[in-house]
Steps between C-alpha positions, in 0.01 A plus 500: 500500500841625609629572852834586660609367841784441743575323828751655742662310785544673834870559437423772243198666667504790744282311749695175475174329403425335164294700252304393195387739223264475206400754236181350367406538133163374384220553255274557801570847640267502800682343797420491871626358830297234680514343845423130543440395864604158625216246497399152397688503168756769587775408747664844506331837461653709221503817292512469123492698177220407261307619199185692593259241371320184606570140407740253659724666760842585358798667665762686298721556804443490874619427853344287773501488880781242497728753329485311169493723191466416132486675161571403139596608152377319192773322303494479121784252453436228759229297327645174374528434128202295388282600795155539345303562819178680391455865598200424722729303734762775522538826696464343845776706664257718698309195624820327617622813681165533679528137616858557613402799714220291654720212614875568472732622776835396352674447169475126570121531531491673162715230344258239631214695345679509164570127521132429573375670185356281227680531167464695285519767770371785284809706585767696310654712770771607739362488856688711755467393865630604842413362845555595864774238544752665269389324183508695172484350152367511148322196356496479122198285417357356180219248452704202613814602690647774719847627587593684822743795517597564864576866576701393807729280290808706413565286193155597370470857635854620580384859552210416732211551258337361186292668228240352268300653218329292231743225428642215708866415540407132469293566186586510131810717459448832324122472507243675716452870569612771741876491442527880491288539814718241672807705407330822614435355847844340516678828429299695759554239772869455425562875513315525831700225668836610355438845650493337843128557551245230576164402352174614662135518385501876434812470283348204314187700426680814384805349329350186346121528471517869403831496315522589131860391467521288186810291443458484122522879458732544799325787677186610687298742282318620812830630640617645168209738473330341197140608440365186333643151462387167360367268772714198420708269722471703820422322828180711539298441183156582364396153616632545856205480739649448849814472711549285809808488722498262796750556778517168681632413846808323631492161677368543854308821425121518503400397145198730516739797503562449129391804298353506149549837334242536222444758228194447281500630146784662303806546729570874443134585572446254785591536868661201671328398826640268771259218591524231769311173539473557876266795431260258332210653316583846636676608183458842341161487332642654182739207446227237499124470453244332722312359204726281283360655181601853599827667405758654728459877520878548524552297183225685313652839588845386391369372166318828437823695552688248286263560207623861472864382480467280194483699179279408205819500294610150413788326327375163395346339809685729742372822656693814585507617862492863616806519725417847633169365629682203657738738678203693639324181610813363666549820699146488634502124565831508689384797707194304610713192569750695707222623727367147538846354565562751776184379673585133432844524659348623827260204531537203733432230240426243772204708617201412281309797642762741368503323163124522465500868591777561245300325228184690589673838484751446221471731199565322170550719197 
């Protein structure tokens, strides 16, 4: 399925710390946040986004106690010509990201993990990674090779950030998907930085994950007052099921002060919540589930509200969205977020007692 993502170096963020963003699109709508404690097979404890189902553990983004964070977007143009790897050996991205969160602290650790994989890797993807030592990069990976794009290299990322949707720059030219969504994100980010403002998680959520700017038509129908519009080539899509934004740390800072902002479900109907590995299993109960076969309550509520937004009207395979309902949902979601953010800003994030109390008392729409 399709996703949209970006990595921002500290030179373009308000906090001066690197940030990594993923809008997740999937055929599996029920998502949740899990906590994996360090143990025999897990070197670093970590938080991660997963499907709400059993089976082999898979991570679709996450951050660990070493300050290492990873996410991905599937790539539809990176598979080599003539690669006939059977389907049952593919789709291992979630498994690899889970392993990376278990054992990686640095970009170099992740590169060693990639190099240790047995070919064919079962991968067609762009992995985005940041660490607590200043590292930030995309890795475009197919079944046999990978290419690194360093966000700190000015010849690669002259503006201090990189974007990836569903094609790879090292892949087959002109192939793949997500070109319009890439342009949508690029325009929003460029305008933000040219205005003199910086990037922060709240802006990412509101101006990327919840933005209906569409570069192909050249306007945002949400801002123009349209009633209905075809759900096509926006960053938030009918298949969008979660958002994660990880704000990392700078070299020398406590890596456990990294924050993963997560919104489960459809972005306009889902409240983003700041989560920290240092709080361990004391996450808001609505964001996770004690039994691995249970769904997140926050995600279920978001999906229920989302269902009222998508009209039965269709044009081909695409649905129409009720923009008036989205406006109403956004107003209520942002109001709830603003209240939460006010409480969050007052917290001493180094005090696990305060964090646990915050998570116990937090109200999630």
